[in-house]
C-alpha positions as CSV (number, residue, x, y, z in Angstrom):
1,M,-171.0,54.8,-151.6
2,S,-168.5,54.4,-154.4
3,D,-167.9,50.8,-155.6
4,S,-164.2,51.7,-155.8
5,K,-163.8,52.0,-152.1
6,P,-162.5,49.0,-150.2
7,K,-164.9,47.3,-147.8
8,L,-164.4,47.3,-144.1
9,L,-166.7,45.2,-141.8
10,I,-166.9,46.4,-138.2
11,V,-168.2,43.7,-135.8
12,E,-169.1,45.6,-132.6
13,D,-172.2,45.5,-130.4
14,D,-171.7,48.9,-128.7
15,A,-173.9,51.3,-130.7
16,G,-171.9,54.4,-129.7
17,L,-168.6,52.8,-130.7
18,Q,-170.2,51.6,-134.0
19,A,-171.0,55.2,-134.9
20,Q,-167.6,56.4,-133.9
21,L,-165.8,53.8,-136.0
22,K,-168.1,54.1,-139.0
23,W,-167.3,57.8,-139.4
24,A,-163.6,57.3,-138.8
25,Y,-163.0,55.7,-142.2
26,P,-164.3,58.0,-145.0
27,D,-162.0,56.2,-147.5
28,F,-163.7,52.8,-146.8
29,E,-167.2,51.5,-147.5
30,V,-168.1,50.6,-143.9
31,I,-170.4,47.7,-143.0
32,I,-171.6,47.3,-139.4
33,A,-172.6,44.1,-137.7
34,G,-173.5,43.6,-134.0
35,D,-173.5,39.8,-133.5
36,Q,-172.2,36.5,-135.0
37,A,-175.1,36.0,-137.4
38,G,-174.9,39.6,-138.7
39,A,-171.2,39.4,-139.2
40,I,-171.3,36.2,-141.2
41,N,-174.2,37.4,-143.3
42,A,-172.3,40.6,-144.1
43,L,-169.2,38.6,-144.9
44,R,-171.1,36.5,-147.4
45,A,-172.9,39.4,-149.0
46,E,-170.1,42.0,-149.0
47,E,-166.8,40.1,-149.0
48,P,-164.9,42.8,-147.1
49,C,-161.1,43.0,-147.4
50,V,-160.7,43.9,-143.7
51,V,-162.7,43.1,-140.6
52,T,-162.4,44.7,-137.1
53,L,-163.8,42.2,-134.6
54,D,-164.7,42.7,-131.0
55,L,-164.3,39.3,-129.3
56,G,-166.9,40.2,-126.7
57,L,-170.2,39.8,-128.6
58,P,-173.7,38.8,-127.4
59,P,-174.7,36.5,-125.9
60,D,-171.3,36.3,-124.3
61,P,-170.3,40.0,-124.1
62,D,-167.9,39.5,-121.2
63,G,-166.2,36.4,-122.7
64,T,-164.6,35.6,-126.1
65,S,-166.5,32.5,-127.3
66,E,-168.7,34.4,-129.8
67,G,-165.8,36.4,-131.1
68,F,-163.7,33.4,-131.7
69,A,-166.6,31.6,-133.3
70,V,-166.9,34.5,-135.8
71,L,-163.1,34.5,-136.4
72,D,-163.1,30.8,-137.1
73,Q,-166.0,31.1,-139.6
74,I,-164.3,34.0,-141.4
75,M,-161.1,32.0,-141.7
76,A,-163.1,29.0,-143.1
77,L,-165.2,31.0,-145.5
78,K,-162.7,33.6,-146.7
79,P,-159.2,33.0,-145.4
80,D,-157.7,35.9,-147.2
81,T,-159.7,38.4,-145.1
82,K,-157.6,40.5,-142.7
83,V,-159.2,40.3,-139.3
84,I,-158.2,42.7,-136.5
85,V,-159.5,41.7,-133.1
86,A,-160.3,43.9,-130.1
87,T,-159.3,42.7,-126.7
88,G,-159.6,44.0,-123.2
89,H,-156.7,45.7,-121.4
90,G,-154.1,43.0,-120.6
91,A,-155.8,40.2,-122.5
92,R,-152.6,39.2,-124.2
93,E,-153.5,35.5,-124.1
94,S,-156.7,36.1,-126.1
95,A,-154.9,38.2,-128.6
96,L,-152.2,35.6,-129.2
97,Q,-154.9,32.9,-129.5
98,A,-156.6,35.0,-132.1
99,I,-153.4,35.4,-134.1
100,A,-152.9,31.6,-133.9
101,R,-156.4,31.1,-135.3
102,G,-155.7,33.3,-138.3
103,A,-156.3,36.9,-137.2
104,Y,-154.0,39.5,-138.8
105,D,-153.5,41.8,-135.8
106,Y,-155.1,43.0,-132.6
107,Y,-155.8,46.2,-130.7
108,Q,-156.7,47.0,-127.1
109,K,-159.7,48.7,-125.8
110,P,-160.4,51.5,-125.1
111,V,-160.0,52.2,-128.8
112,D,-157.4,54.7,-130.1
113,I,-159.0,55.6,-133.4
114,D,-155.8,56.8,-135.0
115,A,-153.8,53.8,-134.0
116,L,-156.5,51.4,-135.2
117,G,-156.7,53.3,-138.4
118,L,-153.0,52.6,-139.1
119,I,-153.5,48.9,-138.5
120,V,-156.6,48.8,-140.8
121,R,-154.8,50.6,-143.6
122,R,-151.8,48.4,-143.2
123,A,-154.0,45.3,-143.4
124,L,-155.7,46.6,-146.5
125,Q,-152.3,47.2,-148.2
126,L,-151.2,43.7,-147.4
127,H,-154.5,42.3,-148.7
128,R,-153.9,44.2,-152.0
129,I,-150.4,42.9,-152.3
130,E,-151.4,39.3,-151.6
131,T,-154.2,39.6,-154.1
132,E,-151.8,40.9,-156.8
133,N,-149.4,38.1,-156.0
134,R,-152.1,35.4,-156.3
135,Q,-153.2,36.9,-159.7
136,L,-149.6,36.8,-160.9
137,A,-149.1,33.3,-159.6
138,V,-152.2,31.8,-161.2
139,K,-150.8,30.6,-164.6
140,V,-152.8,27.7,-165.9
141,G,-151.7,25.3,-168.7
142,G,-148.4,23.6,-169.3
143,E,-145.9,22.6,-166.6
144,N,-145.7,25.1,-163.8
145,K,-143.0,24.6,-161.2
146,V,-142.9,26.4,-157.8
147,L,-140.8,25.9,-154.8
148,G,-138.1,23.9,-156.6
149,N,-139.6,20.7,-158.2
150,L,-143.3,21.1,-157.1
151,I,-145.4,21.0,-160.2
152,T,-148.8,22.7,-159.9
153,A,-151.3,24.8,-161.8
154,A,-153.6,25.3,-158.8
155,P,-153.7,28.6,-156.8
156,E,-154.4,26.6,-153.7
157,M,-151.0,24.9,-154.0
158,V,-149.3,28.0,-155.1
159,K,-150.5,29.7,-151.9
160,V,-148.9,26.8,-149.9
161,A,-145.6,27.2,-151.8
162,R,-145.6,31.0,-151.2
163,T,-146.2,30.5,-147.5
164,I,-143.3,28.0,-147.2
165,E,-141.0,30.4,-149.2
166,R,-141.8,33.2,-146.7
167,V,-140.7,31.2,-143.7
168,A,-137.8,29.4,-145.4
169,N,-135.1,31.7,-144.2
170,T,-136.3,31.8,-140.6
171,N,-135.4,29.2,-138.0
172,V,-139.0,28.5,-137.0
173,S,-140.2,24.9,-136.8
174,V,-142.7,24.1,-139.6
175,M,-145.5,21.5,-139.4
176,L,-147.0,20.2,-142.6
177,L,-150.6,18.9,-142.3
178,G,-152.2,16.9,-145.0
179,A,-153.5,13.5,-146.1
180,S,-151.1,10.8,-147.1
181,G,-149.7,11.3,-150.6
182,T,-150.2,15.1,-150.8
183,G,-146.4,15.8,-151.2
184,K,-145.3,16.7,-147.7
185,E,-141.7,15.5,-148.2
186,L,-141.4,17.3,-151.5
187,L,-142.6,20.5,-149.8
188,A,-140.2,19.9,-146.9
189,R,-137.3,19.5,-149.3
190,G,-138.4,22.6,-151.2
191,L,-138.4,24.5,-147.9
192,H,-134.8,23.3,-147.2
193,E,-133.6,24.3,-150.7
194,A,-135.2,27.8,-150.4
195,S,-133.5,28.4,-147.1
196,D,-130.0,29.6,-146.2
197,R,-129.4,26.0,-145.0
198,E,-129.4,24.7,-148.6
199,A,-125.7,23.8,-148.5
200,G,-126.4,21.6,-145.4
201,A,-127.9,18.1,-145.4
202,F,-131.6,17.4,-145.9
203,I,-132.3,14.2,-143.9
204,A,-135.8,12.6,-143.9
205,I,-137.0,9.9,-141.6
206,N,-140.4,8.3,-141.4
207,C,-141.2,7.8,-137.7
208,A,-144.0,5.3,-138.4
209,A,-141.7,3.0,-140.4
210,I,-139.2,2.4,-137.6
211,P,-139.8,0.2,-134.6
212,E,-140.1,2.1,-131.3
213,N,-137.1,0.4,-129.8
214,L,-134.9,1.6,-132.7
215,L,-136.3,5.1,-133.3
216,E,-134.4,6.7,-130.4
217,S,-131.1,5.4,-131.9
218,E,-132.1,6.5,-135.4
219,L,-132.8,10.1,-134.1
220,F,-130.1,10.6,-131.5
221,G,-127.4,8.0,-132.4
222,H,-125.5,5.7,-130.0
223,E,-122.1,5.0,-128.6
224,K,-120.2,1.8,-129.2
225,G,-121.3,-0.8,-126.8
226,A,-124.4,1.1,-125.7
227,F,-126.6,-2.0,-126.4
228,T,-126.2,-5.4,-128.0
229,G,-125.3,-5.0,-131.6
230,A,-123.8,-1.5,-131.2
231,V,-120.4,-2.4,-132.6
232,K,-119.5,1.2,-133.4
233,T,-120.4,4.8,-132.5
234,T,-123.1,6.1,-134.8
235,E,-124.5,9.6,-135.4
236,G,-128.2,9.9,-135.3
237,K,-130.3,11.7,-137.9
238,I,-130.5,14.9,-135.8
239,E,-126.7,15.1,-135.7
240,Q,-126.3,14.2,-139.4
241,A,-128.6,17.1,-140.3
242,D,-126.4,19.6,-138.3
243,G,-126.4,22.8,-140.3
244,G,-129.3,21.6,-142.4
245,T,-132.8,20.3,-142.1
246,L,-134.4,17.2,-140.5
247,F,-137.8,16.1,-141.9
248,L,-139.8,14.1,-139.4
249,D,-142.6,12.4,-141.3
250,E,-145.5,11.0,-139.3
251,V,-144.3,12.7,-136.2
252,G,-147.5,11.6,-134.4
253,D,-146.0,8.1,-134.2
254,I,-143.1,9.1,-131.9
255,P,-143.7,7.3,-128.5
256,L,-144.2,9.5,-125.4
257,Q,-141.0,8.6,-123.8
258,L,-139.0,9.7,-126.9
259,Q,-141.1,12.9,-127.2
260,V,-139.5,14.1,-123.9
261,K,-136.0,13.8,-125.4
262,L,-137.0,15.5,-128.6
263,L,-138.6,18.3,-126.7
264,R,-135.3,18.8,-124.8
265,F,-133.4,19.1,-128.1
266,L,-135.8,21.7,-129.4
267,Q,-135.5,23.7,-126.2
268,E,-131.8,23.5,-125.7
269,R,-130.4,22.5,-129.1
270,V,-128.2,19.8,-127.6
271,I,-128.4,16.0,-127.8
272,E,-127.0,13.0,-126.0
273,R,-126.3,9.8,-127.9
274,I,-127.5,6.6,-126.3
275,G,-124.9,5.3,-123.9
276,S,-123.2,8.7,-123.5
277,R,-123.5,11.6,-121.0
278,R,-121.8,14.1,-123.2
279,S,-123.9,16.9,-124.6
280,I,-123.4,17.7,-128.3
281,D,-124.5,21.1,-129.6
282,V,-126.5,20.6,-132.8
283,D,-127.9,23.3,-135.2
284,T,-130.6,21.4,-137.0
285,R,-133.9,22.8,-138.2
286,I,-136.9,20.6,-137.7
287,V,-139.7,20.3,-140.3
288,C,-142.4,17.7,-139.5
289,A,-145.5,16.3,-141.0
290,T,-148.4,14.1,-140.1
291,H,-151.8,13.1,-141.3
292,Q,-153.0,12.5,-137.8
293,N,-155.1,14.9,-135.6
294,L,-152.4,15.9,-133.1
295,E,-154.8,18.0,-131.1
296,Q,-157.0,15.0,-130.5
297,M,-153.9,13.0,-129.6
298,I,-153.0,15.7,-127.0
299,G,-156.5,15.3,-125.5
300,D,-156.1,11.6,-125.3
301,G,-152.7,11.9,-123.7
302,R,-150.8,10.4,-126.6
303,F,-148.9,13.5,-127.7
304,R,-147.3,16.2,-125.5
305,E,-148.8,19.6,-125.8
306,D,-145.5,21.4,-125.1
307,L,-143.8,19.4,-127.9
308,Y,-146.7,20.2,-130.3
309,Y,-146.2,24.0,-129.8
310,R,-142.5,23.6,-130.3
311,L,-143.0,21.7,-133.6
312,A,-145.9,23.8,-134.8
313,E,-144.6,27.3,-134.8
314,I,-145.8,27.6,-138.3
315,V,-148.6,25.2,-139.5
316,V,-149.2,24.7,-143.3
317,N,-152.3,22.8,-144.4
318,I,-151.8,21.0,-147.7
319,P,-154.9,20.5,-149.9
320,G,-155.7,17.1,-151.3
321,L,-155.4,16.5,-155.1
322,A,-159.1,16.7,-155.5
323,E,-159.1,20.3,-154.2
324,R,-156.5,21.4,-156.8
325,A,-158.4,21.7,-160.0
326,G,-156.4,20.8,-163.1
327,D,-153.4,19.4,-161.2
328,A,-154.4,15.7,-161.6
329,T,-154.4,16.1,-165.4
330,L,-151.2,18.2,-165.3
331,L,-149.3,15.7,-163.1
332,A,-150.6,12.7,-165.0
333,K,-149.1,14.0,-168.2
334,V,-145.8,14.6,-166.4
335,F,-145.8,11.0,-164.9
336,V,-146.6,9.5,-168.4
337,Q,-143.6,11.2,-169.9
338,R,-141.3,10.3,-167.0
339,F,-142.3,6.6,-166.8
340,A,-142.3,6.1,-170.5
341,R,-138.8,7.5,-170.7
342,E,-137.4,5.6,-167.7
343,M,-138.8,2.3,-168.9
344,N,-138.2,2.9,-172.6
345,L,-141.9,2.2,-173.5
346,P,-143.7,3.6,-176.5
347,V,-146.6,5.4,-174.6
348,K,-146.9,9.0,-175.8
349,G,-149.8,10.4,-173.8
350,L,-153.4,10.1,-172.5
351,A,-156.5,9.5,-174.5
352,P,-159.5,11.8,-174.1
353,D,-161.5,9.2,-172.1
354,A,-158.5,8.8,-169.7
355,L,-158.3,12.6,-169.2
356,A,-162.1,12.7,-168.5
357,A,-161.7,9.8,-166.0
358,I,-158.8,11.6,-164.2
359,D,-160.8,14.8,-164.0
360,A,-163.8,12.9,-162.5
361,W,-161.9,10.8,-159.9
362,G,-161.8,12.0,-156.3
363,W,-158.2,10.8,-155.7
364,P,-158.5,9.6,-152.1
365,G,-154.8,8.5,-152.3
366,N,-153.8,11.9,-153.7
367,V,-150.6,12.3,-155.8
368,R,-149.2,9.0,-154.7
369,E,-152.3,7.2,-156.0
370,L,-152.1,9.1,-159.3
371,E,-148.5,8.3,-159.7
372,N,-149.0,4.6,-159.0
373,R,-152.0,4.3,-161.4
374,V,-150.2,6.1,-164.2
375,K,-147.1,4.0,-163.8
376,R,-149.2,0.8,-164.0
377,A,-151.0,2.2,-167.0
378,V,-147.8,3.0,-168.8
379,I,-146.6,-0.6,-168.4
380,M,-150.0,-2.2,-169.3
381,A,-151.2,0.0,-172.1
382,D,-151.6,-1.7,-175.5
383,S,-151.4,1.4,-177.5
384,K,-149.4,4.7,-177.5
385,L,-152.2,6.5,-175.7
386,I,-153.4,5.4,-172.2
387,G,-157.1,4.8,-172.0
388,A,-159.5,5.1,-169.1
389,A,-159.5,1.3,-168.7
390,D,-155.7,1.2,-168.3
391,L,-156.1,3.5,-165.3
392,D,-158.6,1.1,-163.6
393,L,-160.7,3.9,-162.1
394,G,-164.1,3.1,-160.7
395,A,-167.0,5.4,-160.0
396,P,-165.9,8.9,-159.2
397,A,-165.9,10.1,-155.6
398,C,-165.8,13.8,-154.9
399,E,-167.1,16.1,-152.2
400,T,-168.2,19.8,-152.7
401,A,-167.8,22.4,-149.9
402,L,-170.4,25.1,-149.5
403,P,-169.0,28.3,-151.1
404,L,-169.1,31.8,-149.5
405,N,-172.1,32.9,-151.6
406,L,-173.7,32.4,-155.0
407,K,-171.3,34.8,-156.8
408,S,-168.4,32.9,-155.3
409,A,-169.9,29.6,-156.3
410,R,-170.2,30.7,-159.9
411,E,-166.7,32.0,-159.9
412,Q,-165.3,28.8,-158.4
413,A,-167.2,26.7,-160.9
414,D,-166.0,28.9,-163.8
415,R,-162.4,28.8,-162.6
416,K,-162.4,25.1,-162.0
417,T,-163.9,24.2,-165.4
418,I,-161.6,26.6,-167.3
419,R,-158.5,25.2,-165.5
420,H,-159.6,21.7,-166.3
421,A,-160.2,22.5,-169.9
422,L,-156.8,24.4,-170.3
423,A,-155.0,21.4,-168.7
424,R,-156.8,19.0,-171.0
425,S,-155.9,21.0,-174.1
426,E,-152.3,21.9,-172.9
427,G,-153.1,25.6,-173.0
428,N,-154.3,25.7,-176.6
429,I,-157.0,28.4,-176.7
430,S,-158.9,27.1,-179.7
431,S,-159.1,23.6,-178.2
432,T,-160.1,25.0,-174.8
433,A,-162.9,27.1,-176.2
434,K,-164.2,24.1,-178.2
435,L,-164.1,21.9,-175.0
436,L,-166.0,24.6,-173.1
437,G,-168.5,25.2,-175.9
438,I,-167.8,28.9,-176.2
439,S,-166.1,31.3,-178.7
440,R,-162.4,32.3,-178.5
441,P,-163.3,35.9,-177.7
442,T,-165.6,34.8,-174.9
443,L,-162.8,32.6,-173.5
444,Y,-160.3,35.5,-173.7
445,D,-162.8,37.6,-171.7
446,L,-163.2,34.9,-169.0
447,L,-159.4,34.5,-168.8
448,K,-159.0,38.2,-168.2
449,Q,-161.9,38.3,-165.8
450,Y,-160.5,35.6,-163.6
451,D,-156.8,36.4,-164.1
452,L,-156.1,33.1,-165.7
453,H,-153.5,32.5,-168.3
454,A,-153.1,29.9,-171.0
């Protein structure tokens, strides 16, 4: 078949339906798989844009366990794939669960070929648009700001920013998941500024930093005389953010008793201050964040499942700094300039050995660790250029995830190395080519091949 045709993977164990579906898409290169192993092998080898997936696969043809296992693996290996799941008549719960786990859409059996064809072609169109957007967004070298003040040159982080921008003007609750120091509050503020609530207040509160006995008053406020020390009526953070956005950082640290009260607010959009029985209508959007495993906490009985689903209408996973090739160098340069200016110190930049050390380090503390190390280095540096010793970095620590296939591994390695080199050379083509040990024409060819820009 022609290489120009988009690839469609059909995961279906019924031989008759396989044949029917295969000939229904003459404008696609159709690949067939009948079980989990075949589906994943085809995904790795062919990298299809769209997948239709029957949830009832052997050895569990009457259940959904195998189908969900395939869906989870596709989302882990190639999350841009548009997966359309097949469900039995009335199996709405399975369909919604599939959507929550990353599926694009669903259809019911028995199959309506024409209706399914429309869904498949719509999925392909969306895949093409998203691919074009990613290619336009990937601009490496120099300072690149997205979502307000977020500085990044990494497509992984650009994708996060684009997701947040898409949901900004809705009223859904957003949960940001990521390790400490990945920039969750910066992203929450960016969401607020990109929304139609921008004119309202952005209020942030760290639930882990406030004692349990004070957290309720901080969130909901109190009336004068409600408890010892309550000398005046005070609005809580939820009320202060009326018409705006409340960012609840480390939401997993909210005690169970207070979780009930927060759930009531999310359901009814009213609050009661401590010491009052008067209900107050409040229009506050909630954005929350945590580095904890809330699903495990739900299983342990430490976090309410109904509250989780109210808070996590949209979940955004934030990659660590080590997963964002080139960003550590880019941010380090920004931090050097900022701290040198703020403290009126003569430091001008980073020496080559410092740049190499930054590239090699695993950044377990993410952006916060980088910021702290650069700040200390700016203060302690004996010359105008910060050296590796000033950053006090030990042996590098980095983990490598298994790529989709060998072609993907090569492409990832090329992209990562080129992005590092461009960041190191501040986008200068001659310097980048020299760092990579290749000619300028070869570098231009690679930039074009991978849609990278100096």
